[in-house]
C-alpha positions in Angstrom: 20.8 63.4 104.3 21.1 65.9 107.1 18.8 68.8 107.5 21.7 71.3 107.1 22.7 69.7 103.8 19.1 69.7 102.5 18.8 73.4 103.3 22.1 74.2 101.4 20.9 72.2 98.4 17.6 74.0 98.4 19.3 77.4 98.6 21.6 76.5 95.7 18.6 75.4 93.6 16.8 78.7 94.3 19.9 80.6 93.3 20.1 78.8 90.0 16.5 79.5 89.3 17.0 83.2 90.0 20.1 83.5 87.9 18.8 81.6 84.9 18.4 82.3 82.1 19.2 86.0 82.2 22.6 85.7 84.0 23.7 83.1 81.5 22.1 84.6 78.4 24.2 84.1 75.3 25.3 87.0 73.2 23.2 87.9 70.2 25.1 88.6 67.0 24.6 92.0 65.5 25.5 94.1 62.4 29.3 94.7 61.9 30.3 91.9 64.3 33.3 89.9 63.3 32.8 86.1 63.4 35.2 83.2 63.3 33.6 80.0 61.9 35.5 76.8 62.5 34.5 73.4 61.0 36.1 70.6 63.0 35.7 68.0 60.2 36.9 70.3 57.4 39.5 72.9 58.4 39.8 74.1 54.9 36.3 75.7 55.2 37.3 77.7 58.3 36.9 81.5 57.7 36.3 84.9 59.2 33.2 86.8 58.3 31.7 90.2 59.0 28.0 90.7 59.4 26.9 93.1 56.7 24.2 95.9 56.9 21.5 93.3 56.0 22.5 91.2 58.9 24.0 88.4 56.8 27.4 86.8 56.4 28.8 85.2 53.2 30.3 81.7 53.5 32.4 80.0 50.7 30.2 76.9 50.5 26.6 78.1 51.1 26.7 81.8 50.2 24.8 84.3 52.3 23.1 83.3 55.5 21.4 85.5 58.1 23.4 85.9 61.3 22.1 89.0 63.1 19.6 88.2 65.8 21.0 84.7 66.4 23.2 83.5 69.2 26.6 82.1 68.1 25.5 78.5 69.0 22.2 78.9 67.1 24.1 80.3 64.1 26.5 77.4 64.3 23.7 74.9 64.1 22.1 76.8 61.2 25.4 76.8 59.3 25.8 73.0 59.8 22.3 72.4 58.6 23.1 74.3 55.3 26.7 72.9 54.8 25.7 69.3 55.5 23.7 69.4 52.3 27.0 69.5 50.4 29.1 67.5 52.8 27.4 65.1 55.1 30.5 64.5 57.1 30.3 67.9 58.6 28.2 67.8 61.8 29.7 70.6 63.9 30.6 74.3 63.4 31.8 76.6 66.1 31.0 80.3 65.8 33.1 82.7 67.9 32.6 86.5 68.1 36.0 88.1 67.8 34.8 91.7 67.3 31.8 93.1 69.1 31.4 95.9 66.6 27.6 96.0 66.9 28.1 97.1 70.5 30.4 100.0 69.6 30.2 103.3 71.6 32.1 106.4 70.5 33.9 108.5 73.1 35.0 112.0 72.2 36.5 115.0 73.9 38.5 115.4 77.1 39.3 111.8 77.8 42.9 110.4 77.8 42.2 107.9 74.9 39.2 109.0 72.8 37.9 106.6 70.1 35.8 103.5 69.6 34.8 101.4 72.5 33.3 97.9 71.9 32.6 95.2 74.4 30.3 92.1 74.6 28.3 93.9 77.3 28.3 97.7 77.4 29.0 98.9 81.0 27.9 102.1 82.7 29.0 105.5 81.6 31.6 106.0 84.4 33.2 102.6 83.7 33.5 103.5 80.0 35.2 106.9 80.8 37.6 105.1 83.2 38.5 102.5 80.5 39.2 105.3 78.1 41.9 106.5 80.5 39.8 108.8 82.6 39.2 112.5 82.0 42.0 114.9 81.1 42.9 117.7 83.5 40.4 120.1 81.9 37.6 117.6 81.3 34.2 118.7 82.6 32.4 115.7 84.2 29.5 118.0 85.2 28.2 118.3 81.7 28.9 115.1 79.8 26.8 114.7 76.6 25.3 111.4 75.4 24.0 111.5 71.8 21.7 108.5 71.2 22.9 106.6 68.1 20.1 104.0 67.8 16.5 103.1 68.8 13.5 105.4 69.0 15.6 108.2 70.7 18.0 108.4 67.7 19.7 111.8 67.8 18.4 112.7 71.2 21.0 114.5 73.4 21.3 113.9 77.1 23.3 116.1 79.5 24.6 114.1 82.5 26.3 115.3 85.7 28.7 112.3 86.1 30.6 114.0 88.9 27.6 114.1 91.2 26.8 110.5 90.5 30.3 109.4 91.3 30.6 111.7 94.3 27.3 110.3 95.7 28.3 106.8 94.8 25.0 106.4 92.9 26.0 105.1 89.5 22.4 103.8 89.1 21.3 107.4 88.4 23.4 107.4 85.2 21.5 106.7 82.0 22.1 103.4 80.3 24.6 103.5 77.4 23.3 101.9 74.2 25.1 100.7 71.1 26.1 103.4 68.7 25.8 106.1 71.3 28.3 109.0 71.2 29.7 110.1 74.5 31.2 113.6 74.6 33.3 114.9 77.6 33.6 118.7 77.1 36.3 121.0 78.1 35.7 123.3 81.0 34.7 126.8 79.9 37.6 128.4 81.7 40.1 125.8 80.4 41.1 124.9 84.0 40.4 121.7 85.9 37.0 121.7 87.8 36.1 118.0 88.3 37.9 117.5 91.5 38.5 113.9 90.5 42.0 112.6 89.7 42.6 111.1 86.3 43.5 107.4 85.9 47.1 108.5 85.5 47.2 110.1 88.9 48.1 108.2 92.1 50.0 111.0 93.9 50.0 111.7 97.6 46.8 113.2 99.1 48.4 116.6 99.8 48.8 120.0 98.3 51.4 122.8 98.7 51.0 126.6 99.2 53.9 129.0 98.8 54.4 132.7 98.3 52.4 135.6 99.8 50.2 133.7 102.2 50.3 133.8 106.0 51.2 130.1 106.5 53.0 128.5 103.5 53.3 124.7 103.9 52.0 121.2 103.0 48.4 120.5 103.7 46.2 117.4 103.6 43.8 117.5 100.6 40.1 117.0 101.3 37.7 116.0 98.6 36.1 119.0 96.8 38.5 121.6 98.2 38.6 124.7 96.0 41.6 127.0 95.4 40.1 129.8 97.5 39.4 127.4 100.4 43.0 126.0 100.2 44.4 129.5 100.4 42.2 130.3 103.4 43.5 127.2 105.2 47.0 128.5 104.6 46.0 131.6 106.6 44.9 133.7 103.7 46.9 136.0 101.5 49.2 138.8 102.6 48.4 142.5 101.7 51.2 142.3 99.1 49.7 139.3 97.3 48.9 139.6 93.6 45.5 138.0 93.3 45.4 138.4 89.6 48.2 136.0 88.9 47.9 133.0 91.2 49.5 130.0 89.7 48.7 126.3 90.2 51.1 123.6 89.2 49.0 120.5 88.6 50.5 117.1 88.3 49.2 114.8 85.5 51.0 111.5 85.7 54.7 112.2 84.9 53.8 115.6 83.5 52.5 118.9 84.9 50.3 121.8 83.7 50.6 125.3 85.1 47.4 127.4 85.3 47.3 131.1 86.0 44.1 132.1 87.8 42.7 135.6 88.3 41.3 135.1 91.8 40.4 138.8 92.1 38.1 138.5 89.1 36.7 135.2 90.3 35.7 136.7 93.7 34.1 139.7 92.1 32.4 138.2 89.1 32.2 134.5 89.8 34.4 133.7 86.8 36.5 131.8 85.8 34.8 128.7 87.4 36.1 127.4 90.7 39.3 125.4 90.6 39.0 122.2 92.6 42.4 120.9 93.8 44.0 117.6 92.8 46.5 115.6 94.7 50.0 117.2 94.8 48.8 120.5 93.4 51.3 123.4 94.2 49.8 126.8 94.6 52.1 129.8 94.1 50.7 133.2 95.3 53.0 136.0 93.8 53.5 139.4 95.3 52.7 142.7 93.7 55.5 144.5 91.9 59.1 143.3 91.6 57.9 140.5 89.3 60.0 138.1 87.4 58.0 136.3 84.6 54.9 137.3 86.5 56.0 135.9 89.9 57.1 138.1 92.8 60.7 137.6 93.7 59.9 136.6 97.3 57.3 134.1 96.1 59.7 132.7 93.6 62.4 132.4 96.3 59.9 130.7 98.6 58.8 128.3 95.8 62.4 127.3 95.1 63.2 126.8 98.7 59.9 124.9 99.3 60.6 122.8 96.2 64.1 121.9 97.5 62.6 120.8 100.8 60.0 118.6 99.1 62.7 117.0 96.9 64.9 116.4 99.9 62.0 114.7 101.7 61.3 112.5 98.7 65.0 111.5 98.5 65.0 110.6 102.2 61.8 108.5 101.8 63.4 106.7 98.8 66.6 106.0 100.8 64.6 104.5 103.8 62.7 102.2 101.3 66.0 100.6 100.1 
């Protein structure tokens, strides 16, 4: 055996020692889990059982047997031990967890698909939010609430700044999610987007548009964390005729769009509503004072229509070159 091969084998052995047994730990059955029990020698005894509040399941031959706290393989051996007293031909039973209900987490509020979340291993908070479709356009990731649903901290409420953790790429700072926890993603106080993070239904181009009463209307590259005020400043700032009380943002959400009207004059003077952080393909319309039509200055409306036609033409040209 060569020295190189010996070194590789030694490293492989060390890796196995480090990973075992934690990395290969078998799941532990809990209350409310759904189990499928299969008897290879007696298919007529196969059945599905739910672990009750006492941690037990009820089987047709042996009655109640404790399941909670055991691994599926250990429970299978225990079942065989009991069943074999009535039928010695049965020597094997396979227990499979088909519903990890003891690992349920409840997700509420401004996520795309609120409801129950159950997995064999509960992941981190950000992974759960993403699997629930991500936050809605008005979800506030700076103030996510975790209500402990089990353990010594039952009922305790944690407030978590998920946005900072994701922006800093430090998910280790997020508290661990436990079974029965309730995750609440609140709505922003102003009712307008403030996360700066696209939802899972996004995927648009990394640009934004500014039209209307600004010095340099056009298409601009979107930088992370760019606010509405900063975006308007990049477009050369507003003209003297601009109506700062009725700035509109058309925000894309998948195949749909939301239109938000923002009083920028009030925001600059009073600090409210909260800052609007731009999303990809947001369109900012700065209307003019007077001569309004449905709240938008005629010139701004004209520019928006012209600008929209230009964007549509560009998209059509891109599509044509793709074919």
